N, CA, C and O atoms as a GROMACS GRO file, in nm:
protein
  516
    1MET      N    1  -5.069   0.363  -4.320
    1MET     CA    2  -5.098   0.455  -4.430
    1MET      C    3  -4.969   0.490  -4.501
    1MET      O    4  -4.870   0.526  -4.437
    2ALA      N    5  -4.969   0.480  -4.630
    2ALA     CA    6  -4.850   0.514  -4.708
    2ALA      C    7  -4.834   0.665  -4.714
    2ALA      O    8  -4.924   0.740  -4.675
    3THR      N    9  -4.720   0.709  -4.762
    3THR     CA   10  -4.697   0.852  -4.772
    3THR      C   11  -4.778   0.911  -4.888
    3THR      O   12  -4.809   0.842  -4.986
    4VAL      N   13  -4.810   1.039  -4.875
    4VAL     CA   14  -4.888   1.110  -4.975
    4VAL      C   15  -4.795   1.204  -5.049
    4VAL      O   16  -4.719   1.278  -4.987
    5GLU      N   17  -4.800   1.201  -5.181
    5GLU     CA   18  -4.720   1.295  -5.261
    5GLU      C   19  -4.789   1.431  -5.256
    5GLU      O   20  -4.905   1.443  -5.296
    6LEU      N   21  -4.719   1.531  -5.208
    6LEU     CA   22  -4.778   1.664  -5.195
    6LEU      C   23  -4.732   1.754  -5.310
    6LEU      O   24  -4.617   1.750  -5.353
    7SER      N   25  -4.826   1.834  -5.359
    7SER     CA   26  -4.797   1.927  -5.468
    7SER      C   27  -4.867   2.059  -5.438
    7SER      O   28  -4.939   2.073  -5.339
    8GLN      N   29  -4.845   2.154  -5.525
    8GLN     CA   30  -4.911   2.284  -5.515
    8GLN      C   31  -5.063   2.266  -5.504
    8GLN      O   32  -5.130   2.343  -5.435
    9ASP      N   33  -5.116   2.164  -5.572
    9ASP     CA   34  -5.260   2.144  -5.578
    9ASP      C   35  -5.322   2.095  -5.447
    9ASP      O   36  -5.432   2.137  -5.412
   10ASN      N   37  -5.252   2.008  -5.374
   10ASN     CA   38  -5.315   1.949  -5.255
   10ASN      C   39  -5.248   1.987  -5.123
   10ASN      O   40  -5.296   1.947  -5.017
   11PHE      N   41  -5.138   2.062  -5.128
   11PHE     CA   42  -5.060   2.089  -5.007
   11PHE      C   43  -5.143   2.156  -4.898
   11PHE      O   44  -5.151   2.106  -4.786
   12ASN      N   45  -5.206   2.270  -4.931
   12ASN     CA   46  -5.282   2.344  -4.829
   12ASN      C   47  -5.394   2.260  -4.770
   12ASN      O   48  -5.419   2.263  -4.650
   13GLU      N   49  -5.462   2.187  -4.856
   13GLU     CA   50  -5.573   2.103  -4.811
   13GLU      C   51  -5.524   1.999  -4.711
   13GLU      O   52  -5.589   1.975  -4.609
   14VAL      N   53  -5.410   1.937  -4.739
   14VAL     CA   54  -5.358   1.831  -4.653
   14VAL      C   55  -5.306   1.887  -4.520
   14VAL      O   56  -5.337   1.831  -4.415
   15VAL      N   57  -5.229   1.996  -4.524
   15VAL     CA   58  -5.166   2.043  -4.401
   15VAL      C   59  -5.254   2.135  -4.317
   15VAL      O   60  -5.221   2.160  -4.200
   16SER      N   61  -5.364   2.185  -4.371
   16SER     CA   62  -5.446   2.276  -4.292
   16SER      C   63  -5.554   2.204  -4.212
   16SER      O   64  -5.625   2.266  -4.134
   17GLY      N   65  -5.566   2.073  -4.231
   17GLY     CA   66  -5.668   1.998  -4.159
   17GLY      C   67  -5.630   1.972  -4.014
   17GLY      O   68  -5.521   2.008  -3.970
   18ASP      N   69  -5.720   1.910  -3.941
   18ASP     CA   70  -5.692   1.872  -3.804
   18ASP      C   71  -5.596   1.755  -3.801
   18ASP      O   72  -5.588   1.677  -3.896
   19GLY      N   73  -5.524   1.744  -3.690
   19GLY     CA   74  -5.434   1.632  -3.674
   19GLY      C   75  -5.291   1.669  -3.708
   19GLY      O   76  -5.259   1.784  -3.735
   20LEU      N   77  -5.206   1.567  -3.706
   20LEU     CA   78  -5.063   1.585  -3.724
   20LEU      C   79  -5.023   1.544  -3.866
   20LEU      O   80  -5.060   1.438  -3.915
   21VAL      N   81  -4.946   1.632  -3.931
   21VAL     CA   82  -4.896   1.606  -4.066
   21VAL      C   83  -4.744   1.623  -4.064
   21VAL      O   84  -4.694   1.727  -4.022
   22LEU      N   85  -4.672   1.521  -4.108
   22LEU     CA   86  -4.526   1.531  -4.123
   22LEU      C   87  -4.496   1.544  -4.272
   22LEU      O   88  -4.547   1.466  -4.353
   23VAL      N   89  -4.414   1.641  -4.307
   23VAL     CA   90  -4.380   1.665  -4.447
   23VAL      C   91  -4.229   1.650  -4.466
   23VAL      O   92  -4.149   1.714  -4.398
   24ASP      N   93  -4.193   1.564  -4.560
   24ASP     CA   94  -4.053   1.540  -4.595
   24ASP      C   95  -4.024   1.612  -4.728
   24ASP      O   96  -4.075   1.572  -4.832
   25PHE      N   97  -3.941   1.717  -4.722
   25PHE     CA   98  -3.896   1.785  -4.843
   25PHE      C   99  -3.770   1.713  -4.890
   25PHE      O  100  -3.673   1.704  -4.815
   26TRP      N  101  -3.770   1.660  -5.012
   26TRP     CA  102  -3.663   1.574  -5.060
   26TRP      C  103  -3.639   1.595  -5.209
   26TRP      O  104  -3.712   1.668  -5.276
   27ALA      N  105  -3.536   1.529  -5.261
   27ALA     CA  106  -3.510   1.526  -5.406
   27ALA      C  107  -3.441   1.395  -5.440
   27ALA      O  108  -3.372   1.335  -5.357
   28GLU      N  109  -3.460   1.351  -5.563
   28GLU     CA  110  -3.408   1.223  -5.610
   28GLU      C  111  -3.256   1.215  -5.602
   28GLU      O  112  -3.200   1.109  -5.574
   29TRP      N  113  -3.188   1.326  -5.627
   29TRP     CA  114  -3.041   1.327  -5.633
   29TRP      C  115  -2.974   1.336  -5.496
   29TRP      O  116  -2.852   1.328  -5.486
   30CYS      N  117  -3.053   1.351  -5.391
   30CYS     CA  118  -3.001   1.379  -5.257
   30CYS      C  119  -2.975   1.249  -5.180
   30CYS      O  120  -3.069   1.177  -5.147
   31GLY      N  121  -2.848   1.219  -5.152
   31GLY     CA  122  -2.811   1.096  -5.082
   31GLY      C  123  -2.877   1.081  -4.946
   31GLY      O  124  -2.938   0.978  -4.919
   32PRO      N  125  -2.867   1.183  -4.857
   32PRO     CA  126  -2.932   1.172  -4.726
   32PRO      C  127  -3.084   1.154  -4.737
   32PRO      O  128  -3.146   1.090  -4.652
   33CYS      N  129  -3.145   1.211  -4.842
   33CYS     CA  130  -3.289   1.195  -4.863
   33CYS      C  131  -3.322   1.047  -4.888
   33CYS      O  132  -3.421   0.995  -4.838
   34LYS      N  133  -3.236   0.982  -4.967
   34LYS     CA  134  -3.258   0.840  -4.998
   34LYS      C  135  -3.242   0.754  -4.874
   34LYS      O  136  -3.307   0.651  -4.861
   35MET      N  137  -3.155   0.797  -4.781
   35MET     CA  138  -3.139   0.723  -4.656
   35MET      C  139  -3.261   0.745  -4.566
   35MET      O  140  -3.306   0.653  -4.499
   36PHE      N  141  -3.313   0.868  -4.565
   36PHE     CA  142  -3.425   0.901  -4.477
   36PHE      C  143  -3.558   0.848  -4.530
   36PHE      O  144  -3.648   0.819  -4.452
   37GLY      N  145  -3.572   0.836  -4.662
   37GLY     CA  146  -3.698   0.792  -4.724
   37GLY      C  147  -3.757   0.666  -4.662
   37GLY      O  148  -3.874   0.668  -4.623
   38PRO      N  149  -3.680   0.556  -4.652
   38PRO     CA  150  -3.734   0.433  -4.595
   38PRO      C  151  -3.771   0.447  -4.447
   38PRO      O  152  -3.866   0.383  -4.401
   39VAL      N  153  -3.697   0.529  -4.371
   39VAL     CA  154  -3.729   0.554  -4.229
   39VAL      C  155  -3.865   0.623  -4.220
   39VAL      O  156  -3.949   0.587  -4.138
   40PHE      N  157  -3.884   0.724  -4.306
   40PHE     CA  158  -4.010   0.801  -4.310
   40PHE      C  159  -4.125   0.710  -4.350
   40PHE      O  160  -4.232   0.714  -4.290
   41GLU      N  161  -4.102   0.627  -4.452
   41GLU     CA  162  -4.205   0.534  -4.502
   41GLU      C  163  -4.245   0.434  -4.393
   41GLU      O  164  -4.364   0.409  -4.372
   42LYS      N  165  -4.146   0.376  -4.325
   42LYS     CA  166  -4.174   0.278  -4.220
   42LYS      C  167  -4.253   0.342  -4.106
   42LYS      O  168  -4.346   0.281  -4.053
   43SER      N  169  -4.216   0.463  -4.070
   43SER     CA  170  -4.287   0.535  -3.964
   43SER      C  171  -4.432   0.560  -4.005
   43SER      O  172  -4.522   0.556  -3.922
   44SER      N  173  -4.455   0.588  -4.135
   44SER     CA  174  -4.591   0.614  -4.183
   44SER      C  175  -4.679   0.489  -4.167
   44SER      O  176  -4.800   0.500  -4.147
   45GLU      N  177  -4.617   0.372  -4.175
   45GLU     CA  178  -4.693   0.248  -4.159
   45GLU      C  179  -4.723   0.219  -4.012
   45GLU      O  180  -4.821   0.153  -3.980
   46GLN      N  181  -4.638   0.269  -3.922
   46GLN     CA  182  -4.658   0.247  -3.779
   46GLN      C  183  -4.756   0.346  -3.718
   46GLN      O  184  -4.827   0.313  -3.623
   47HIS      N  185  -4.761   0.467  -3.772
   47HIS     CA  186  -4.845   0.574  -3.715
   47HIS      C  187  -4.957   0.608  -3.814
   47HIS      O  188  -4.949   0.707  -3.886
   48THR      N  189  -5.060   0.526  -3.815
   48THR     CA  190  -5.166   0.542  -3.915
   48THR      C  191  -5.255   0.663  -3.887
   48THR      O  192  -5.334   0.702  -3.973
   49ASP      N  193  -5.243   0.723  -3.768
   49ASP     CA  194  -5.323   0.841  -3.736
   49ASP      C  195  -5.255   0.971  -3.781
   49ASP      O  196  -5.314   1.079  -3.770
   50ILE      N  197  -5.133   0.960  -3.831
   50ILE     CA  198  -5.058   1.077  -3.877
   50ILE      C  199  -5.052   1.074  -4.029
   50ILE      O  200  -5.035   0.968  -4.090
   51THR      N  201  -5.065   1.192  -4.092
   51THR     CA  202  -5.049   1.200  -4.236
   51THR      C  203  -4.902   1.227  -4.266
   51THR      O  204  -4.844   1.323  -4.216
   52PHE      N  205  -4.842   1.142  -4.348
   52PHE     CA  206  -4.703   1.159  -4.390
   52PHE      C  207  -4.703   1.204  -4.536
   52PHE      O  208  -4.751   1.132  -4.624
   53GLY      N  209  -4.649   1.322  -4.561
   53GLY     CA  210  -4.646   1.374  -4.696
   53GLY      C  211  -4.504   1.398  -4.743
   53GLY      O  212  -4.415   1.428  -4.663
   54LYS      N  213  -4.483   1.385  -4.874
   54LYS     CA  214  -4.352   1.409  -4.932
   54LYS      C  215  -4.363   1.517  -5.038
   54LYS      O  216  -4.457   1.518  -5.118
   55VAL      N  217  -4.266   1.609  -5.038
   55VAL     CA  218  -4.260   1.713  -5.140
   55VAL      C  219  -4.128   1.697  -5.216
   55VAL      O  220  -4.020   1.713  -5.159
   56ASP      N  221  -4.139   1.664  -5.344
   56ASP     CA  222  -4.021   1.657  -5.430
   56ASP      C  223  -3.984   1.801  -5.466
   56ASP      O  224  -4.053   1.866  -5.544
   57THR      N  225  -3.873   1.850  -5.408
   57THR     CA  226  -3.836   1.990  -5.425
   57THR      C  227  -3.799   2.025  -5.569
   57THR      O  228  -3.801   2.142  -5.607
   58GLU      N  229  -3.765   1.924  -5.649
   58GLU     CA  230  -3.735   1.949  -5.790
   58GLU      C  231  -3.864   1.974  -5.869
   58GLU      O  232  -3.869   2.060  -5.956
   59ALA      N  233  -3.968   1.897  -5.837
   59ALA     CA  234  -4.096   1.910  -5.908
   59ALA      C  235  -4.182   2.022  -5.850
   59ALA      O  236  -4.265   2.080  -5.921
   60GLN      N  237  -4.162   2.053  -5.722
   60GLN     CA  238  -4.246   2.152  -5.652
   60GLN      C  239  -4.161   2.268  -5.602
   60GLN      O  240  -4.154   2.296  -5.482
   61VAL      N  241  -4.097   2.336  -5.696
   61VAL     CA  242  -4.004   2.444  -5.662
   61VAL      C  243  -4.075   2.555  -5.583
   61VAL      O  244  -4.019   2.609  -5.488
   62GLU      N  245  -4.199   2.588  -5.622
   62GLU     CA  246  -4.272   2.697  -5.554
   62GLU      C  247  -4.295   2.663  -5.407
   62GLU      O  248  -4.280   2.750  -5.321
   63LEU      N  249  -4.332   2.538  -5.378
   63LEU     CA  250  -4.354   2.498  -5.239
   63LEU      C  251  -4.225   2.507  -5.159
   63LEU      O  252  -4.224   2.558  -5.047
   64ALA      N  253  -4.117   2.457  -5.216
   64ALA     CA  254  -3.987   2.461  -5.148
   64ALA      C  255  -3.948   2.606  -5.119
   64ALA      O  256  -3.896   2.636  -5.011
   65GLN      N  257  -3.972   2.695  -5.214
   65GLN     CA  258  -3.938   2.836  -5.194
   65GLN      C  259  -4.030   2.901  -5.091
   65GLN      O  260  -3.985   2.982  -5.010
   66ALA      N  261  -4.158   2.865  -5.094
   66ALA     CA  262  -4.254   2.923  -5.001
   66ALA      C  263  -4.215   2.893  -4.856
   66ALA      O  264  -4.238   2.976  -4.768
   67PHE      N  265  -4.158   2.776  -4.832
   67PHE     CA  266  -4.119   2.738  -4.696
   67PHE      C  267  -3.969   2.759  -4.672
   67PHE      O  268  -3.914   2.713  -4.572
   68GLN      N  269  -3.903   2.829  -4.764
   68GLN     CA  270  -3.762   2.865  -4.753
   68GLN      C  271  -3.676   2.742  -4.721
   68GLN      O  272  -3.591   2.745  -4.632
   69ILE      N  273  -3.700   2.634  -4.797
   69ILE     CA  274  -3.622   2.512  -4.781
   69ILE      C  275  -3.485   2.536  -4.844
   69ILE      O  276  -3.473   2.552  -4.965
   70ARG      N  277  -3.382   2.537  -4.760
   70ARG     CA  278  -3.245   2.565  -4.807
   70ARG      C  279  -3.164   2.438  -4.822
   70ARG      O  280  -3.074   2.432  -4.906
   71SER      N  281  -3.193   2.337  -4.742
   71SER     CA  282  -3.121   2.211  -4.754
   71SER      C  283  -3.219   2.096  -4.735
   71SER      O  284  -3.320   2.110  -4.666
   72ILE      N  285  -3.188   1.985  -4.797
   72ILE     CA  286  -3.277   1.870  -4.789
   72ILE      C  287  -3.199   1.749  -4.743
   72ILE      O  288  -3.078   1.742  -4.766
   73PRO      N  289  -3.264   1.652  -4.679
   73PRO     CA  290  -3.406   1.656  -4.648
   73PRO      C  291  -3.436   1.757  -4.537
   73PRO      O  292  -3.354   1.778  -4.447
   74THR      N  293  -3.554   1.817  -4.543
   74THR     CA  294  -3.606   1.898  -4.434
   74THR      C  295  -3.737   1.834  -4.392
   74THR      O  296  -3.822   1.802  -4.475
   75LEU      N  297  -3.753   1.816  -4.262
   75LEU     CA  298  -3.876   1.760  -4.207
   75LEU      C  299  -3.955   1.872  -4.142
   75LEU      O  300  -3.902   1.947  -4.059
   76MET      N  301  -4.081   1.883  -4.179
   76MET     CA  302  -4.169   1.984  -4.122
   76MET      C  303  -4.287   1.913  -4.058
   76MET      O  304  -4.342   1.819  -4.115
   77ALA      N  305  -4.326   1.958  -3.940
   77ALA     CA  306  -4.442   1.901  -3.872
   77ALA      C  307  -4.548   2.009  -3.854
   77ALA      O  308  -4.519   2.118  -3.804
   78VAL      N  309  -4.670   1.978  -3.895
   78VAL     CA  310  -4.782   2.070  -3.883
   78VAL      C  311  -4.891   1.999  -3.804
   78VAL      O  312  -4.930   1.887  -3.838
   79ARG      N  313  -4.939   2.063  -3.698
   79ARG     CA  314  -5.047   2.004  -3.620
   79ARG      C  315  -5.162   2.104  -3.612
   79ARG      O  316  -5.143   2.218  -3.571
   80ASP      N  317  -5.279   2.061  -3.652
   80ASP     CA  318  -5.398   2.147  -3.654
   80ASP      C  319  -5.371   2.278  -3.727
   80ASP      O  320  -5.417   2.384  -3.686
   81GLY      N  321  -5.295   2.268  -3.837
   81GLY     CA  322  -5.269   2.385  -3.921
   81GLY      C  323  -5.156   2.475  -3.872
   81GLY      O  324  -5.131   2.579  -3.933
   82VAL      N  325  -5.087   2.438  -3.763
   82VAL     CA  326  -4.978   2.520  -3.708
   82VAL      C  327  -4.846   2.447  -3.726
   82VAL      O  328  -4.834   2.330  -3.687
   83VAL      N  329  -4.746   2.514  -3.784
   83VAL     CA  330  -4.614   2.453  -3.800
   83VAL      C  331  -4.546   2.450  -3.663
   83VAL      O  332  -4.520   2.554  -3.603
   84LEU      N  333  -4.518   2.328  -3.614
   84LEU     CA  334  -4.454   2.312  -3.484
   84LEU      C  335  -4.305   2.283  -3.495
   84LEU      O  336  -4.230   2.304  -3.400
   85TYR      N  337  -4.262   2.234  -3.611
   85TYR     CA  338  -4.124   2.190  -3.626
   85TYR      C  339  -4.084   2.201  -3.772
   85TYR      O  340  -4.162   2.167  -3.861
   86SER      N  341  -3.963   2.248  -3.796
   86SER     CA  342  -3.910   2.249  -3.932
   86SER      C  343  -3.758   2.252  -3.922
   86SER      O  344  -3.700   2.356  -3.888
   87GLN      N  345  -3.694   2.140  -3.953
   87GLN     CA  346  -3.549   2.129  -3.941
   87GLN      C  347  -3.493   2.048  -4.057
   87GLN      O  348  -3.553   1.948  -4.098
   88PRO      N  349  -3.378   2.090  -4.111
   88PRO     CA  350  -3.312   2.007  -4.212
   88PRO      C  351  -3.237   1.892  -4.146
   88PRO      O  352  -3.203   1.898  -4.028
   89GLY      N  353  -3.213   1.789  -4.223
   89GLY     CA  354  -3.133   1.677  -4.176
   89GLY      C  355  -3.212   1.548  -4.172
   89GLY      O  356  -3.331   1.547  -4.139
   90ALA      N  357  -3.145   1.439  -4.207
   90ALA     CA  358  -3.208   1.306  -4.204
   90ALA      C  359  -3.205   1.255  -4.061
   90ALA      O  360  -3.098   1.245  -4.000
   91LEU      N  361  -3.320   1.222  -4.008
   91LEU     CA  362  -3.327   1.170  -3.871
   91LEU      C  363  -3.317   1.018  -3.872
   91LEU      O  364  -3.375   0.954  -3.959
   92PRO      N  365  -3.244   0.960  -3.776
   92PRO     CA  366  -3.251   0.815  -3.760
   92PRO      C  367  -3.388   0.778  -3.705
   92PRO      O  368  -3.458   0.862  -3.649
   93ALA      N  369  -3.426   0.653  -3.721
   93ALA     CA  370  -3.560   0.607  -3.681
   93ALA      C  371  -3.593   0.644  -3.536
   93ALA      O  372  -3.703   0.691  -3.508
   94ALA      N  373  -3.499   0.622  -3.444
   94ALA     CA  374  -3.525   0.650  -3.302
   94ALA      C  375  -3.553   0.798  -3.278
   94ALA      O  376  -3.641   0.833  -3.199
   95ALA      N  377  -3.480   0.885  -3.347
   95ALA     CA  378  -3.500   1.029  -3.332
   95ALA      C  379  -3.636   1.071  -3.389
   95ALA      O  380  -3.703   1.157  -3.333
   96LEU      N  381  -3.676   1.010  -3.500
   96LEU     CA  382  -3.806   1.040  -3.559
   96LEU      C  383  -3.917   0.997  -3.463
   96LEU      O  384  -4.014   1.070  -3.444
   97GLU      N  385  -3.903   0.879  -3.402
   97GLU     CA  386  -4.002   0.831  -3.305
   97GLU      C  387  -4.011   0.927  -3.186
   97GLU      O  388  -4.120   0.958  -3.138
   98ASP      N  389  -3.895   0.972  -3.138
   98ASP     CA  390  -3.891   1.065  -3.026
   98ASP      C  391  -3.962   1.195  -3.062
   98ASP      O  392  -4.039   1.249  -2.983
   99LEU      N  393  -3.934   1.246  -3.183
   99LEU     CA  394  -3.998   1.370  -3.229
   99LEU      C  395  -4.150   1.352  -3.236
   99LEU      O  396  -4.224   1.441  -3.192
  100ILE      N  397  -4.195   1.241  -3.289
  100ILE     CA  398  -4.340   1.215  -3.299
  100ILE      C  399  -4.402   1.216  -3.159
  100ILE      O  400  -4.510   1.272  -3.139
  101GLY      N  401  -4.334   1.154  -3.064
  101GLY     CA  402  -4.383   1.155  -2.925
  101GLY      C  403  -4.395   1.296  -2.870
  101GLY      O  404  -4.494   1.331  -2.805
  102GLN      N  405  -4.295   1.378  -2.898
  102GLN     CA  406  -4.297   1.518  -2.852
  102GLN      C  407  -4.409   1.596  -2.920
  102GLN      O  408  -4.476   1.676  -2.855
  103LEU      N  409  -4.428   1.574  -3.049
  103LEU     CA  410  -4.533   1.645  -3.122
  103LEU      C  411  -4.672   1.608  -3.071
  103LEU      O  412  -4.760   1.693  -3.061
  104ARG      N  413  -4.690   1.479  -3.038
  104ARG     CA  414  -4.818   1.435  -2.983
  104ARG      C  415  -4.846   1.499  -2.847
  104ARG      O  416  -4.961   1.521  -2.811
  105ALA      N  417  -4.738   1.528  -2.771
  105ALA     CA  418  -4.753   1.580  -2.635
  105ALA      C  419  -4.778   1.731  -2.630
  105ALA      O  420  -4.812   1.785  -2.525
  106VAL      N  421  -4.762   1.800  -2.742
  106VAL     CA  422  -4.779   1.945  -2.744
  106VAL      C  423  -4.924   1.981  -2.708
  106VAL      O  424  -5.019   1.921  -2.757
  107ASP      N  425  -4.937   2.079  -2.620
  107ASP     CA  426  -5.068   2.131  -2.580
  107ASP      C  427  -5.109   2.238  -2.682
  107ASP      O  428  -5.061   2.351  -2.677
  108MET      N  429  -5.198   2.200  -2.773
  108MET     CA  430  -5.235   2.291  -2.881
  108MET      C  431  -5.313   2.412  -2.831
  108MET      O  432  -5.307   2.518  -2.893
  109GLU      N  433  -5.385   2.399  -2.720
  109GLU     CA  434  -5.454   2.516  -2.662
  109GLU      C  435  -5.352   2.621  -2.622
  109GLU      O  436  -5.371   2.741  -2.644
  110GLU      N  437  -5.242   2.575  -2.561
  110GLU     CA  438  -5.135   2.666  -2.520
  110GLU      C  439  -5.070   2.731  -2.642
  110GLU      O  440  -5.041   2.850  -2.640
  111VAL      N  441  -5.048   2.653  -2.748
  111VAL     CA  442  -4.988   2.706  -2.871
  111VAL      C  443  -5.078   2.814  -2.930
  111VAL      O  444  -5.031   2.921  -2.968
  112ARG      N  445  -5.208   2.786  -2.936
  112ARG     CA  446  -5.302   2.886  -2.992
  112ARG      C  447  -5.304   3.013  -2.906
  112ARG      O  448  -5.314   3.123  -2.960
  113ALA      N  449  -5.295   2.997  -2.774
  113ALA     CA  450  -5.292   3.112  -2.684
  113ALA      C  451  -5.166   3.196  -2.709
  113ALA      O  452  -5.172   3.319  -2.708
  114GLN      N  453  -5.053   3.129  -2.730
  114GLN     CA  454  -4.928   3.200  -2.758
  114GLN      C  455  -4.937   3.276  -2.891
  114GLN      O  456  -4.890   3.389  -2.902
  115ILE      N  457  -4.998   3.213  -2.991
  115ILE     CA  458  -5.014   3.278  -3.122
  115ILE      C  459  -5.103   3.402  -3.107
  115ILE      O  460  -5.072   3.508  -3.160
  116ALA      N  461  -5.213   3.387  -3.034
  116ALA     CA  462  -5.305   3.500  -3.013
  116ALA      C  463  -5.234   3.613  -2.938
  116ALA      O  464  -5.251   3.730  -2.973
  117ALA      N  465  -5.155   3.579  -2.836
  117ALA     CA  466  -5.083   3.680  -2.760
  117ALA      C  467  -4.981   3.751  -2.848
  117ALA      O  468  -4.966   3.873  -2.840
  118HIS      N  469  -4.912   3.675  -2.932
  118HIS     CA  470  -4.813   3.733  -3.024
  118HIS      C  471  -4.881   3.828  -3.122
  118HIS      O  472  -4.831   3.938  -3.147
  119GLU      N  473  -4.995   3.786  -3.176
  119GLU     CA  474  -5.068   3.871  -3.272
  119GLU      C  475  -5.118   3.997  -3.204
  119GLU      O  476  -5.112   4.105  -3.262
  120ALA      N  477  -5.167   3.984  -3.080
  120ALA     CA  478  -5.218   4.100  -3.006
  120ALA      C  479  -5.104   4.198  -2.978
  120ALA      O  480  -5.120   4.320  -2.988
  121GLU      N  481  -4.989   4.143  -2.941
  121GLU     CA  482  -4.872   4.223  -2.908
  121GLU      C  483  -4.821   4.300  -3.029
  121GLU      O  484  -4.769   4.411  -3.016
  122HIS      N  485  -4.836   4.240  -3.148
  122HIS     CA  486  -4.785   4.303  -3.270
  122HIS      C  487  -4.894   4.374  -3.350
  122HIS      O  488  -4.875   4.404  -3.467
  123GLY      N  489  -5.006   4.401  -3.286
  123GLY     CA  490  -5.106   4.486  -3.346
  123GLY      C  491  -5.199   4.420  -3.446
  123GLY      O  492  -5.278   4.490  -3.511
  124THR      N  493  -5.192   4.288  -3.461
  124THR     CA  494  -5.287   4.223  -3.549
  124THR      C  495  -5.389   4.150  -3.465
  124THR      O  496  -5.356   4.089  -3.363
  125GLU      N  497  -5.510   4.156  -3.507
  125GLU     CA  498  -5.618   4.091  -3.433
  125GLU      C  499  -5.610   3.941  -3.447
  125GLU      O  500  -5.591   3.891  -3.558
  126PRO      N  501  -5.623   3.868  -3.337
  126PRO     CA  502  -5.629   3.721  -3.351
  126PRO      C  503  -5.756   3.683  -3.425
  126PRO      O  504  -5.859   3.748  -3.411
  127HIS      N  505  -5.747   3.578  -3.503
  127HIS     CA  506  -5.862   3.532  -3.580
  127HIS      C  507  -5.954   3.453  -3.489
  127HIS      O  508  -5.912   3.360  -3.421
  128THR      N  509  -6.081   3.492  -3.489
  128THR     CA  510  -6.179   3.418  -3.410
  128THR      C  511  -6.277   3.351  -3.504
  128THR      O  512  -6.307   3.402  -3.612
  129HIS      N  513  -6.325   3.236  -3.462
  129HIS     CA  514  -6.418   3.161  -3.547
  129HIS      C  515  -6.558   3.174  -3.494
  129HIS      O  516  -6.651   3.117  -3.552
   0.00000   0.00000   0.00000
């Protein structure tokens, strides 16, 4: 699966769904972004069960600001609507593969339990469906 261009219009729809979504915040003028782009693209072809999205921070200023993107490239990972990872820096292919392995291994039931405990501790009711 090729990468998906993310914008204000489709971002929430893409990242709030089930499954794993990797988002690359980048810009045309950014040298490290240009180095990371082909690594990200190649990984998207190898992992067809993962959605790979790209946000052009020049065209999507509001999205970059909403996620407090201070340096690019920044890679963000969202699984089942929960942000599990967000770090700046271009990853080499091996590091990206390692990260994907770690993200796949995350116990989402445990993550949801931690979120519910945090919300309960801070006086907000956990959302129940």
